[in-house]
C-alpha positions as CSV (number, residue, x, y, z in Angstrom):
1,X,-21.1,63.2,4.9
2,X,-19.7,64.5,1.4
3,X,-22.1,66.9,-0.5
4,X,-22.6,67.0,-4.2
5,X,-24.9,68.6,-6.5
6,X,-26.3,66.9,-10.0
7,X,-27.3,68.2,-13.0
8,X,-27.8,66.6,-16.4
9,X,-27.1,68.4,-19.9
10,X,-29.4,68.4,-22.7
11,X,-27.4,65.4,-24.6
12,X,-28.1,63.1,-21.4
13,X,-24.6,63.2,-19.8
14,X,-24.7,63.2,-16.0
15,X,-22.5,65.7,-14.2
16,X,-22.2,65.7,-10.0
17,X,-20.0,68.6,-8.5
18,X,-18.2,68.4,-5.3
19,X,-16.8,71.2,-3.9
20,X,-13.4,71.3,-1.5
21,X,-12.4,74.4,-0.9
22,X,-9.4,73.4,1.2
23,X,-7.7,72.5,-1.8
24,X,-5.4,73.9,-4.8
25,X,-6.6,71.3,-7.1
26,X,-9.5,69.9,-8.9
27,X,-10.3,66.3,-10.0
28,X,-12.1,65.6,-13.3
29,X,-13.6,61.9,-13.4
30,X,-15.6,60.3,-16.4
31,X,-16.9,56.6,-16.3
32,X,-18.5,55.2,-18.9
33,X,-20.9,52.5,-18.2
34,X,-19.3,49.5,-19.8
35,X,-16.8,46.8,-19.1
36,X,-16.0,43.1,-19.7
37,X,-19.9,42.2,-18.8
38,X,-20.4,44.2,-22.0
39,X,-18.5,42.4,-24.8
40,X,-19.5,39.6,-27.1
41,X,-18.0,36.3,-26.0
42,X,-16.2,35.8,-29.3
43,X,-15.1,39.4,-29.2
44,X,-13.7,40.1,-25.5
45,X,-11.1,42.4,-23.7
46,X,-12.4,45.5,-26.3
47,X,-13.2,47.7,-23.0
48,X,-9.9,47.1,-21.4
49,X,-8.3,47.7,-25.4
50,X,-9.9,51.1,-25.0
51,X,-8.4,51.9,-21.4
52,X,-5.4,51.8,-23.9
53,X,-6.7,53.3,-26.9
54,X,-8.3,56.8,-25.3
55,X,-5.1,57.6,-24.6
56,X,-3.6,56.7,-28.3
57,X,-5.0,60.6,-29.2
58,X,-8.3,62.0,-31.0
59,X,-7.7,64.0,-33.9
60,X,-7.2,67.6,-33.3
61,X,-4.7,66.6,-29.8
62,X,-2.5,63.4,-31.2
63,X,-1.3,62.8,-27.4
64,X,-3.5,63.1,-25.0
65,X,-1.0,63.5,-22.1
66,X,1.5,66.4,-23.4
67,X,-1.1,69.2,-22.9
68,X,-2.7,68.3,-19.5
69,X,1.3,67.5,-18.2
70,X,1.8,71.4,-19.8
71,X,-0.8,72.6,-17.4
72,X,0.4,70.7,-14.4
73,X,-1.6,67.5,-14.3
74,X,-1.9,63.6,-14.0
75,X,-4.1,61.3,-15.3
76,X,-5.0,57.5,-15.3
77,X,-7.6,55.0,-15.8
78,X,-8.8,51.5,-14.9
79,X,-11.4,48.8,-16.5
80,X,-13.1,46.4,-14.8
81,X,-16.1,43.7,-15.5
82,X,-18.7,46.6,-14.7
83,X,-17.4,50.1,-15.8
84,X,-14.3,52.2,-17.3
85,X,-13.0,54.7,-15.4
86,X,-10.6,57.8,-16.6
87,X,-9.6,60.8,-14.3
88,X,-6.8,63.4,-14.2
89,X,-6.2,65.8,-11.4
90,X,-5.1,69.1,-12.2
91,X,-4.4,72.7,-10.4
92,X,-7.8,74.0,-10.3
93,X,-6.9,77.4,-12.2
94,X,-6.4,74.6,-15.4
95,X,-10.0,72.6,-14.8
96,X,-11.0,74.4,-18.3
97,X,-7.6,72.2,-20.0
98,X,-9.5,69.0,-18.6
99,X,-12.4,69.5,-20.0
100,X,-11.2,69.9,-23.2
101,X,-9.0,66.9,-23.6
102,X,-11.8,64.9,-22.4
103,X,-14.4,66.0,-24.2
104,X,-12.1,65.6,-27.6
105,X,-11.6,62.1,-27.2
106,X,-15.4,61.4,-26.3
107,X,-16.1,63.1,-29.6
108,X,-13.1,62.3,-32.2
109,X,-11.4,59.4,-30.5
110,X,-8.7,58.7,-33.5
111,X,-9.5,55.4,-35.0
112,X,-6.4,54.7,-37.2
113,X,-4.6,51.4,-38.1
114,X,-1.3,52.4,-36.1
115,X,-3.3,53.5,-33.1
116,X,-5.1,50.1,-32.7
117,X,-1.3,48.4,-33.8
118,X,0.4,50.2,-31.0
119,X,-2.6,49.5,-28.3
120,X,-3.0,46.0,-29.6
121,X,0.3,45.3,-29.1
122,X,0.9,47.0,-25.6
123,X,-2.4,44.8,-24.8
124,X,-1.0,41.3,-26.0
125,X,2.1,41.6,-24.5
126,X,0.5,43.0,-20.9
127,X,-1.8,39.8,-21.4
128,X,1.2,37.3,-22.4
129,X,3.3,38.3,-19.2
130,X,0.8,38.6,-16.6
131,X,-1.5,36.1,-17.7
132,X,0.5,33.0,-19.4
133,X,4.0,33.2,-18.4
134,X,3.6,34.4,-14.7
135,X,3.5,31.3,-12.5
136,X,-0.8,31.2,-11.6
137,X,-1.2,33.6,-14.2
138,X,-4.1,31.7,-15.5
139,X,-5.8,30.8,-12.2
140,X,-8.8,33.6,-12.3
141,X,-9.3,32.7,-15.9
142,X,-9.7,29.1,-14.8
143,X,-12.1,30.0,-11.9
144,X,-14.3,32.6,-13.5
145,X,-14.4,29.8,-15.8
146,X,-15.5,26.9,-13.3
147,X,-17.9,29.2,-11.2
148,X,-20.3,30.9,-14.3
149,X,-21.7,28.9,-17.0
150,X,-24.0,31.7,-18.8
151,X,-22.8,35.1,-17.1
152,X,-20.1,37.5,-19.0
153,X,-18.7,37.4,-15.3
154,X,-16.7,34.1,-16.7
155,X,-14.1,36.1,-18.9
156,X,-11.5,38.7,-17.0
157,X,-11.4,42.3,-18.1
158,X,-8.2,41.3,-20.1
159,X,-10.0,38.8,-22.2
160,X,-11.1,35.6,-22.5
161,X,-8.4,34.8,-24.8
162,X,-5.3,36.4,-26.5
163,X,-6.5,35.7,-30.1
164,X,-9.6,38.1,-29.6
165,X,-7.6,40.9,-28.9
166,X,-5.2,39.8,-32.0
167,X,-7.6,39.4,-34.4
168,X,-9.9,43.0,-33.2
169,X,-10.6,44.8,-36.6
170,X,-11.1,48.5,-37.1
171,X,-14.4,48.1,-37.3
172,X,-14.7,46.0,-34.3
173,X,-13.3,48.6,-32.5
174,X,-15.1,51.3,-34.3
175,X,-18.8,49.7,-33.5
176,X,-17.9,49.2,-29.9
177,X,-16.7,52.7,-29.2
178,X,-20.3,54.2,-30.9
179,X,-22.0,51.9,-29.3
180,X,-20.8,52.5,-25.5
181,X,-18.7,55.8,-25.3
182,X,-21.3,58.7,-25.2
183,X,-22.6,61.4,-23.1
184,X,-25.7,59.1,-22.6
185,X,-23.5,56.3,-21.2
186,X,-21.3,58.5,-19.1
187,X,-21.1,60.4,-16.0
188,X,-19.0,62.9,-15.3
189,X,-17.5,63.8,-12.0
190,X,-15.6,67.5,-11.1
191,X,-14.4,67.8,-7.5
192,X,-11.8,70.2,-5.7
193,X,-11.4,73.7,-5.8
194,X,-14.4,74.1,-8.2
195,X,-18.0,76.0,-8.3
196,X,-21.6,74.8,-9.4
197,X,-21.6,77.5,-12.0
198,X,-18.3,77.5,-13.2
199,X,-18.7,73.6,-13.9
200,X,-22.2,74.0,-15.5
201,X,-20.6,76.5,-18.1
202,X,-17.7,74.3,-18.8
203,X,-20.0,71.0,-19.3
204,X,-22.2,72.9,-21.4
205,X,-19.5,75.0,-23.7
206,X,-17.3,71.4,-23.7
207,X,-19.4,68.5,-24.0
208,X,-23.1,69.8,-24.8
209,X,-22.3,69.9,-28.5
210,X,-21.8,66.0,-28.5
211,X,-24.1,64.1,-30.2
212,X,-25.8,61.7,-27.5
213,X,-26.1,58.5,-28.8
214,X,-28.4,55.8,-28.2
215,X,-28.7,54.8,-24.4
216,X,-27.4,51.6,-24.1
217,X,-29.4,49.0,-22.0
218,X,-27.6,45.5,-20.8
219,X,-29.7,42.5,-20.8
220,X,-27.6,39.9,-19.7
221,X,-28.0,36.4,-19.1
222,X,-28.9,36.1,-15.5
223,X,-26.4,33.0,-13.7
224,X,-28.3,30.3,-12.6
225,X,-27.7,28.8,-8.9
226,X,-25.1,26.5,-8.8
227,X,-26.7,22.8,-7.1
228,X,-23.7,21.1,-6.9
229,X,-20.0,21.0,-5.8
230,X,-17.4,22.2,-8.8
231,X,-14.0,20.9,-9.2
232,X,-10.6,21.3,-11.3
233,X,-7.4,20.0,-11.1
234,X,-4.4,22.2,-12.9
235,X,-1.0,20.9,-12.7
236,X,1.7,23.3,-13.9
237,X,5.6,25.0,-13.2
238,X,4.6,26.5,-10.0
239,X,6.7,27.2,-6.7
240,X,4.1,25.9,-4.3
241,X,0.9,24.3,-4.5
242,X,-2.5,26.4,-4.2
243,X,-5.7,26.4,-2.7
244,X,-8.7,28.4,-4.8
245,X,-12.5,28.2,-3.4
246,X,-15.0,30.8,-4.9
247,X,-18.8,30.9,-3.5
248,X,-21.3,32.8,-5.3
249,X,-22.7,35.8,-3.6
250,X,-25.0,38.8,-3.3
251,X,-25.2,41.8,-5.9
252,X,-23.4,44.9,-5.0
253,X,-27.0,46.9,-4.5
254,X,-28.4,43.9,-2.4
255,X,-28.1,44.8,1.6
256,X,-26.9,40.9,2.2
257,X,-23.7,42.6,0.1
258,X,-22.1,44.1,3.5
259,X,-22.7,40.5,5.2
260,X,-20.8,38.9,3.0
261,X,-18.1,41.7,3.1
262,X,-17.6,41.5,6.7
263,X,-17.8,37.8,6.4
264,X,-14.7,37.8,4.1
265,X,-12.7,40.3,6.8
266,X,-13.5,38.2,9.6
267,X,-11.9,35.1,8.0
268,X,-9.1,37.5,6.5
269,X,-8.7,40.9,7.4
270,X,-5.1,41.1,8.3
271,X,-2.7,39.0,10.9
272,X,-5.3,39.0,13.7
273,X,-7.9,37.3,11.5
274,X,-9.5,33.7,12.1
275,X,-7.5,31.9,9.0
276,X,-4.2,34.0,9.2
277,X,-4.3,32.9,12.8
278,X,-5.5,29.2,12.9
279,X,-3.9,28.1,9.3
280,X,-0.7,30.3,8.6
281,X,0.4,30.6,12.5
282,X,-0.5,28.0,14.7
283,X,-1.2,24.6,12.5
284,X,1.5,26.2,9.9
285,X,-0.6,24.8,6.6
286,X,-0.3,27.8,4.5
287,X,2.4,30.4,3.7
288,X,-0.1,32.9,2.7
289,X,-4.0,32.6,2.6
290,X,-6.6,35.3,1.9
291,X,-10.3,35.5,1.7
292,X,-11.6,38.6,-0.6
293,X,-14.6,39.1,-3.1
294,X,-14.9,40.8,-6.7
295,X,-16.9,43.7,-5.1
296,X,-18.9,43.1,-8.7
297,X,-22.1,44.9,-9.4
298,X,-23.9,41.9,-10.2
299,X,-23.8,38.8,-8.5
300,X,-20.3,38.1,-7.8
301,X,-17.5,35.7,-6.2
302,X,-16.5,35.6,-2.8
303,X,-13.0,33.8,-3.0
304,X,-10.3,32.0,-0.9
305,X,-6.7,31.7,-2.0
306,X,-4.0,29.8,0.1
307,X,-0.6,29.2,-1.0
308,X,0.4,25.4,0.9
309,X,3.4,25.0,2.9
310,X,5.7,22.7,1.3
311,X,4.9,19.3,2.6
312,X,1.4,19.5,3.2
313,X,-1.5,18.2,1.1
314,X,-3.7,19.7,-0.5
315,X,-6.4,17.2,1.6
316,X,-5.2,18.2,4.6
317,X,-5.0,21.9,4.2
318,X,-8.8,22.1,2.5
319,X,-9.9,20.4,5.5
320,X,-8.4,22.6,7.7
321,X,-9.8,25.4,5.4
322,X,-13.8,24.1,6.0
323,X,-13.1,23.2,9.3
324,X,-12.6,26.8,10.1
325,X,-15.8,27.5,7.7
326,X,-17.7,25.2,9.9
327,X,-16.6,26.7,12.9
328,X,-18.0,30.1,11.6
329,X,-21.4,28.2,10.5
330,X,-22.0,26.5,13.8
331,X,-20.4,29.0,16.5
332,X,-20.9,32.5,14.8
333,X,-19.0,35.3,16.3
334,X,-19.0,37.5,19.5
335,X,-20.0,41.5,19.5
336,X,-16.5,41.9,20.0
337,X,-15.2,40.3,17.6
338,X,-17.9,41.9,15.0
339,X,-17.5,45.4,16.4
340,X,-13.6,45.0,15.9
341,X,-14.2,44.1,11.8
342,X,-16.7,47.0,11.7
343,X,-14.2,49.4,13.1
344,X,-11.7,48.9,11.1
345,X,-13.9,48.8,7.9
346,X,-15.7,51.9,9.2
347,X,-11.3,53.3,9.4
348,X,-10.9,52.3,5.8
349,X,-13.8,53.8,4.5
350,X,-12.4,57.1,6.2
351,X,-9.0,56.8,4.8
352,X,-10.6,56.3,1.4
353,X,-12.5,59.5,1.6
354,X,-9.4,61.7,2.6
355,X,-8.0,61.4,-1.1
356,X,-9.7,63.8,-3.4
357,X,-9.7,61.9,-6.4
358,X,-11.0,58.4,-4.4
359,X,-13.7,60.7,-3.5
360,X,-14.6,61.6,-7.2
361,X,-14.4,58.3,-8.7
362,X,-16.5,57.2,-5.5
363,X,-19.2,59.6,-6.5
364,X,-19.1,58.2,-9.9
365,X,-19.5,54.5,-9.0
366,X,-21.9,55.0,-6.4
367,X,-24.2,57.2,-9.1
368,X,-23.9,54.1,-11.4
369,X,-25.2,52.0,-9.0
370,X,-28.0,54.3,-8.5
371,X,-27.2,57.0,-6.7
372,X,-24.2,58.9,-5.5
373,X,-25.5,59.5,-1.7
374,X,-25.3,56.0,-1.0
375,X,-21.7,56.3,-0.2
376,X,-23.0,58.5,2.6
377,X,-25.6,56.0,3.9
378,X,-23.4,52.3,3.7
379,X,-21.8,52.7,6.8
380,X,-25.3,52.8,8.5
381,X,-25.5,49.3,6.6
382,X,-22.3,48.1,8.0
383,X,-23.4,48.8,11.5
384,X,-27.0,47.2,10.8
385,X,-25.3,44.1,10.3
386,X,-26.1,41.6,13.4
387,X,-23.8,38.4,14.7
388,X,-26.7,36.1,13.7
389,X,-26.9,37.8,10.3
390,X,-23.0,37.1,10.4
391,X,-23.8,32.9,10.9
392,X,-26.8,32.7,8.8
393,X,-25.2,34.1,6.0
394,X,-22.5,32.1,6.1
395,X,-24.2,28.7,6.1
396,X,-25.9,30.3,2.7
397,X,-22.6,31.5,1.3
398,X,-20.3,28.2,2.5
399,X,-22.6,25.9,0.9
400,X,-20.7,23.0,-0.3
401,X,-23.1,22.6,-3.5
402,X,-22.3,26.7,-3.9
403,X,-18.6,26.1,-4.3
404,X,-15.9,25.9,-6.8
405,X,-12.7,24.4,-6.1
406,X,-9.5,24.7,-8.1
407,X,-6.4,23.1,-6.7
408,X,-3.4,23.8,-8.4
409,X,-0.8,21.7,-8.3
410,X,3.2,22.1,-8.8
411,X,4.7,19.6,-10.9
412,X,8.5,19.7,-10.0
């Protein structure tokens, strides 16, 4: 059980405190309720660009990293389609340094042409290196665009097109910042060797004077149910043919999400999983195969990806995948297999909670989903899943009309 306290300061900033006196360190985690889904389709990649810009210095602190390193701290950030998360860890006695740094860039981030150009160049190089020049680099761009027709999940966090970042103006960037990076749109988690009153005092001192801003209310288009199979073929200079299949599944807050999560583990959770044993080890059709899901806040995708062994035809490989899925739909799973995958999930959750930094991030993310206490009750939802649930939901998710298929073929 992860214990925490929660309070809200006057400007709307939500603060959660998790005390752990067994450690000499503290973690300060700031989660902003903004991700790639909140971008305009003609101006994508902004949330990810801000992940970089927020380290570009503020009006008062030209280099964010220097004071933190002098205080013995380390930091990083990540952006998804749903959220942006910044975190730093440092000796508990230097906690105020983290409050000073995080509040300062929330209040007075430096908007200069130079800072924008520097970070724009970094992001553009990242786009080129990982998504244009790398083999299979455009797969997730292609697959998202195939599976989604109206929802902004149809583009990746890096952005839909390189030109959107190349053409981003200083005014565009400022408008995005003032809309989303405000106290009312943020969740602050402080964890480690801290106490509630100390955090209250520091939150009021450093974040209290920041104007709350207008609360952002998203109104995103709802993706209509997919009613027919979709298909795309790509030919490129890649080492092996690859098969990708995506099926729509449930939102993160839907109880059926836990069933879908277990299904992905049954199919490909390690060396003893069904797809690996049958398609890699026994039939030797794939050199690697994986089934996972995006874990997105709103209705997401279950994705199967596999690299074919040279000489194996796409038709043969795809038929073998469909046979494994049909086996799950028709015969279900045994109680033993279900118990095994539940135990594995429980172990993974326990291992993740061992890290103070992970605990702080999880508290923030579950609070964003609606209630941080969800992290204490999720295991019960996994344990409640039955073998019948697995079989019935596999019939629903893996409906052929709910599937988008991508054949990525080697040209040489």
